[in-house]
C-alpha positions as CSV (number, residue, x, y, z in Angstrom):
1,M,30.8,27.8,-35.5
2,A,27.0,26.3,-34.7
3,C,26.5,25.0,-30.9
4,S,23.7,23.0,-30.1
5,D,22.3,20.0,-28.1
6,G,22.3,16.3,-30.2
7,A,18.7,16.2,-31.4
8,S,17.8,15.2,-34.6
9,V,15.9,18.5,-35.8
10,M,19.2,20.5,-34.7
11,L,22.0,17.5,-36.3
12,G,19.7,15.5,-38.3
13,V,22.1,14.4,-41.6
14,K,19.4,14.9,-43.8
15,S,17.5,17.9,-42.8
16,G,18.7,19.0,-39.6
17,V,19.4,22.5,-38.5
18,G,22.9,21.9,-39.4
19,K,22.8,20.6,-42.5
20,L,20.9,23.1,-43.7
21,L,23.0,26.0,-42.6
22,Q,26.4,23.8,-43.9
23,D,24.1,23.9,-47.2
24,D,24.3,27.5,-47.5
25,F,27.7,28.3,-45.6
26,P,29.8,25.5,-46.6
27,G,32.4,26.9,-44.2
28,I,30.5,26.5,-40.6
29,I,31.7,23.9,-38.0
30,L,28.5,22.6,-36.6
31,W,29.9,21.6,-33.1
32,H,27.3,18.9,-30.5
33,C,27.4,20.8,-26.8
34,L,30.1,19.3,-24.4
35,N,27.8,19.8,-21.4
36,H,25.2,17.7,-23.5
37,R,27.6,15.1,-24.5
38,L,28.2,14.8,-20.5
39,E,24.8,14.4,-19.6
40,L,24.3,11.7,-22.7
41,A,27.4,9.5,-21.5
42,V,26.1,9.7,-17.7
43,D,22.7,8.6,-18.9
44,Q,24.3,5.4,-20.9
45,A,26.8,4.7,-17.9
46,L,23.3,4.7,-15.6
47,D,21.9,2.3,-18.3
48,V,24.6,-0.6,-18.3
49,T,25.0,-0.5,-14.4
50,G,23.3,-2.9,-12.1
51,G,21.6,-1.0,-9.5
52,T,21.2,2.4,-10.3
53,K,17.8,2.3,-11.1
54,D,16.4,1.1,-8.0
55,F,19.1,3.8,-6.4
56,Q,16.8,6.6,-8.9
57,A,13.6,5.2,-7.9
58,F,14.6,5.8,-4.0
59,M,16.0,9.5,-4.7
60,D,12.4,9.8,-6.5
61,S,10.5,8.6,-3.7
62,L,11.9,11.1,-0.8
63,Y,11.5,13.9,-3.8
64,S,7.4,13.1,-4.0
65,L,7.3,12.6,-0.1
66,Y,8.4,16.1,0.6
67,S,7.3,18.1,-2.9
68,Q,3.6,16.9,-2.7
69,S,3.2,17.2,1.3
70,P,3.8,20.4,3.5
71,K,3.2,18.0,6.6
72,N,6.0,15.9,5.8
73,M,7.7,18.6,5.0
74,R,6.9,20.5,7.8
75,Q,7.6,17.5,10.0
76,L,11.6,16.9,8.4
77,S,12.0,20.1,8.9
78,E,11.7,19.9,12.4
79,C,14.0,16.9,13.2
80,A,16.4,19.1,11.2
81,H,16.0,22.0,13.4
82,N,16.7,19.8,16.5
83,L,19.3,17.4,15.3
84,D,21.0,21.1,14.2
85,I,21.3,20.4,10.4
86,A,21.1,22.9,8.0
87,L,18.4,21.2,5.5
88,R,18.7,21.2,1.6
89,R,15.8,20.8,-0.6
90,I,16.0,17.3,-1.9
91,G,15.4,16.9,-5.6
92,K,15.3,14.4,-8.6
93,V,18.4,12.6,-10.1
94,F,19.0,12.1,-13.7
95,S,16.0,13.4,-15.0
96,V,16.0,17.2,-15.2
97,G,18.9,19.8,-16.0
98,W,22.7,19.0,-15.5
99,V,24.2,17.0,-13.6
100,A,24.8,19.5,-10.8
101,S,20.9,19.2,-10.1
102,S,21.9,15.6,-9.2
103,W,24.6,16.7,-7.5
104,R,22.5,19.0,-5.3
105,A,19.7,15.8,-4.8
106,V,22.4,13.4,-3.4
107,S,24.2,16.0,-1.4
108,A,21.1,16.8,0.3
109,V,20.3,13.4,0.8
110,W,24.2,13.0,2.5
111,Q,23.5,15.9,4.8
112,S,20.1,15.6,5.9
113,Y,20.8,11.5,6.7
114,P,20.3,11.7,10.3
115,A,17.4,14.4,9.9
116,L,15.7,11.7,7.2
117,A,16.2,8.8,9.9
118,Q,14.3,10.4,12.5
119,H,11.8,11.5,10.3
120,F,11.1,8.2,9.0
121,C,11.4,6.3,12.5
122,E,8.9,9.2,14.0
123,A,6.6,8.6,11.3
124,S,6.3,4.8,11.1
125,E,5.4,5.2,14.6
126,D,3.2,8.0,14.4
127,D,-0.5,6.5,15.7
128,T,-2.3,9.5,13.3
129,R,-1.1,7.9,10.0
130,D,-2.6,4.7,9.1
131,S,-1.2,1.5,9.0
132,R,-0.3,1.7,5.1
133,E,1.6,4.9,5.9
134,R,3.8,3.6,8.5
135,A,4.4,0.6,6.7
136,K,6.0,3.1,3.9
137,F,8.0,4.8,6.6
138,K,9.4,1.8,7.7
139,G,10.5,0.4,4.3
140,L,11.7,3.8,3.8
141,L,13.8,3.6,7.2
142,S,14.8,0.0,6.6
143,K,16.5,1.3,3.0
144,L,18.2,4.5,4.0
145,C,19.8,2.7,6.9
146,S,21.1,0.1,5.3
147,I,24.8,0.0,4.1
148,N,24.3,-1.0,0.6
149,F,22.3,2.4,0.1
150,L,25.1,4.1,2.3
151,K,27.9,2.9,-0.2
152,S,26.0,3.9,-3.4
153,L,25.2,7.4,-1.9
154,A,28.9,7.7,-1.9
155,L,29.4,6.5,-4.7
156,M,26.9,8.8,-6.6
157,A,28.2,11.7,-4.5
158,D,32.1,11.5,-5.0
159,V,31.5,10.7,-9.0
160,L,28.9,13.9,-9.2
161,T,30.6,16.0,-7.8
162,E,33.7,15.5,-10.4
163,L,31.4,15.6,-13.2
164,K,29.6,18.8,-11.3
165,N,32.8,20.4,-11.5
166,L,34.0,19.5,-15.0
167,S,30.4,20.8,-16.3
168,E,30.5,24.4,-14.7
169,I,34.2,24.4,-16.4
170,L,32.5,23.6,-19.4
171,Q,30.0,26.0,-19.3
172,N,32.3,29.2,-18.5
173,R,32.4,31.5,-21.8
174,K,36.4,31.7,-21.6
175,T,36.6,28.1,-21.8
176,T,38.5,27.0,-25.2
177,L,38.2,23.9,-27.0
178,P,41.9,23.2,-26.3
179,K,41.8,24.2,-22.5
180,A,38.4,22.0,-22.7
181,H,40.3,19.5,-23.9
182,D,42.5,19.3,-21.6
183,I,40.3,19.7,-18.4
184,M,38.4,16.4,-19.8
185,T,41.2,14.4,-20.0
186,T,42.1,14.7,-16.4
187,Y,38.7,14.8,-15.2
188,V,38.4,11.3,-16.9
189,K,41.7,10.2,-14.8
190,R,40.1,11.6,-11.6
191,I,37.1,9.5,-12.3
192,E,39.2,6.6,-13.0
193,S,41.3,6.8,-9.9
194,F,38.1,6.4,-7.8
195,N,38.5,2.4,-8.3
196,R,41.8,2.8,-7.0
197,Y,41.8,5.3,-4.5
198,P,38.1,5.5,-3.3
199,G,36.8,9.4,-2.7
200,Q,36.1,10.8,0.6
201,H,32.5,9.9,0.6
202,A,33.3,6.7,0.1
203,V,35.9,6.5,2.7
204,D,33.4,7.9,5.2
205,A,30.7,5.3,4.4
206,S,33.4,2.2,4.7
207,Q,34.4,3.7,8.3
208,A,30.5,3.9,8.6
209,E,30.5,0.1,7.5
210,E,33.3,-1.1,10.2
211,V,31.1,0.6,13.3
212,M,27.8,0.1,11.6
213,E,27.3,3.8,12.5
214,F,26.6,7.0,10.0
215,K,25.9,10.3,11.4
216,G,24.1,8.5,14.9
217,E,22.2,6.4,12.2
218,L,22.5,2.7,10.3
219,R,21.3,-0.6,10.9
220,V,20.7,-4.0,9.2
221,G,18.5,-3.2,5.9
222,R,18.1,-4.9,2.6
223,S,19.2,-2.6,-0.1
224,P,20.6,-3.2,-3.9
225,I,24.4,-1.7,-4.2
226,I,25.5,-0.1,-7.4
227,D,28.6,-1.6,-8.6
228,S,31.1,0.8,-8.2
229,A,34.0,0.1,-10.4
230,Q,31.5,-1.1,-13.2
231,F,29.8,2.6,-12.8
232,I,32.9,4.3,-12.9
233,R,34.3,2.4,-15.7
234,A,31.3,3.2,-17.8
235,V,31.8,6.5,-16.8
236,A,34.7,7.4,-18.0
237,D,34.1,5.1,-20.5
238,N,31.1,7.0,-22.2
239,K,32.9,10.2,-21.5
240,K,35.9,9.5,-24.1
241,E,33.4,8.0,-26.6
242,R,31.1,11.1,-26.3
243,L,33.5,14.0,-25.6
244,F,36.8,13.5,-27.6
245,T,35.4,14.2,-31.1
246,T,34.1,16.7,-33.4
247,T,31.1,14.5,-34.7
248,A,27.1,15.0,-33.6
249,N,28.4,11.8,-31.8
250,R,25.6,9.4,-31.6
251,A,26.9,6.5,-30.4
252,Q,26.4,3.0,-32.4
253,A,23.4,0.9,-31.3
254,S,25.8,-2.4,-31.8
255,V,28.5,-0.4,-29.9
256,A,26.6,0.3,-27.0
257,A,24.8,-2.8,-27.1
258,N,28.2,-4.9,-26.7
259,R,29.3,-2.6,-23.9
260,K,26.3,-3.1,-22.0
261,E,26.5,-7.4,-22.4
262,A,30.5,-6.7,-21.6
263,Y,29.9,-4.4,-18.2
264,Q,26.9,-7.3,-17.0
265,S,28.7,-10.1,-17.3
266,N,32.2,-9.1,-16.3
267,G,31.9,-6.7,-14.1
268,S,33.5,-3.9,-15.5
269,P,35.8,-4.7,-18.7
270,Q,39.6,-4.2,-18.6
271,P,41.0,-1.0,-19.6
């Protein structure tokens, strides 16, 4: 068996490395890495779901804000210390590494939420910063403390927790293909169930909406919201399409386009 990602240079039907190997060794089995398929399924779900691009842009802005400025990072650390919060590094989402990287970034924002809010508030009133910087932090505070962003963050935390756990199981050298099939089936059902039984983060966000407070913070702000039913349905559908097959599994463009149109027009197709 030969396993690789789905790059054309590896699994191209005419001159990919896999094709050349099969020419010399007809009995060889080509296998598209399940973890790579999982990443592709998530990417495609993001592409067809409204609100995800704005969420990713905001998360990336947080990453840039603290990774490129020791001053901002120091001030955030001071806020976390004053609030007795263990600060986690905020990374990028849906851009590098496995889904575990995105899960760590989302979890870091969830845990550091009060410290981020305090830092944004203080920086927006800091006279040592120019008016442009103060306005930037005021905008960040408004978005962070909006209920729509909190609900989107909760959705991502719940879904990414399941995807991270699945990814780690699939990376385990002791996981056989039959076992992987059973585990993937279980995790598809678990993610689908979020439309009926929200995850713990989503429950916390709903409770916060009722009292308009989350970890001491929450106010009226403006932010697009990710369609939770649409995203959950898209993740489950794309996992089924990409994971449960023995082919290189490149989704046909027409199928992807039709599915995207259905999601956008109906919110979420019926199972």
